N, C-alpha and C positions, 0 to 999 in steps of 0.2 A: 441434352443440348444445354449449354450455359444460358443464363438469362441475366441481362444487365437492366436494372431498373433506374431510370432517371426521375427524380422528383422535379418535374419541370416548373412547378410553382416557386421553388426555392432557387433554381438556377439563374445566375446573373449573366450567362453567356460569355464568360471570360475566355473560353476556348482552350484552356490549359489541357483539358482532356482530349480535345481534338489533336493538339500538338503531340501529346505523349503516346497516343494509341499506336502500337507497333504494326497493326494491320490496316490502319487508316479507314476505319468504318464509322467513326463518330463524326457527326456533322451538326451544325447549328441549324435549327428549324427556321423556315421563312416566317412562320407565324410567331407572334409574340405571346408571352405569358402574362399573367395578371399584374406583374410588376413592370411590364414594358420591355422585357429583354427577349432575345432570341435564344431559347433554351437548347441545350445539347440533346441529341438523341441518336439512336442507331435504328436504321430502317430494318423492318422485320426480315427482309430478304438477306441482310448482312449479318444477322445475329449468329448464324451458324459459323461465321468466320472468326468469332470472338474466341480468344485463347484463354480467357479468364486470368490474365496476368495481373489484374487489379491495379494497373498503373493509373487508370482513369480515376478510380475511387480514392486512391492514395493522394493524388495531386489536387483533388477538388477541395478548394478552400471553404466551400459551404456544405460539405458532406451531403451532396445531392444524389450520390450514385451508390447503389447497392449491387453486389455481385452474388449471384446464386449459381453454384456449381452443380 
């Protein structure tokens, strides 16, 4: 199963990854991180839907996303 890791402390909640995800599984959390932003995440139940296309990691301006295949 693929694994997507978000460094939530670095995420500024720009939502570019949310927009580019082809299967629409990335969301912004309701909680805020240490910098005061709503970080992006994938709910554990949705992780199996990830196609590891890497679109989210490539578009992230802060390089907060790692993809493990």
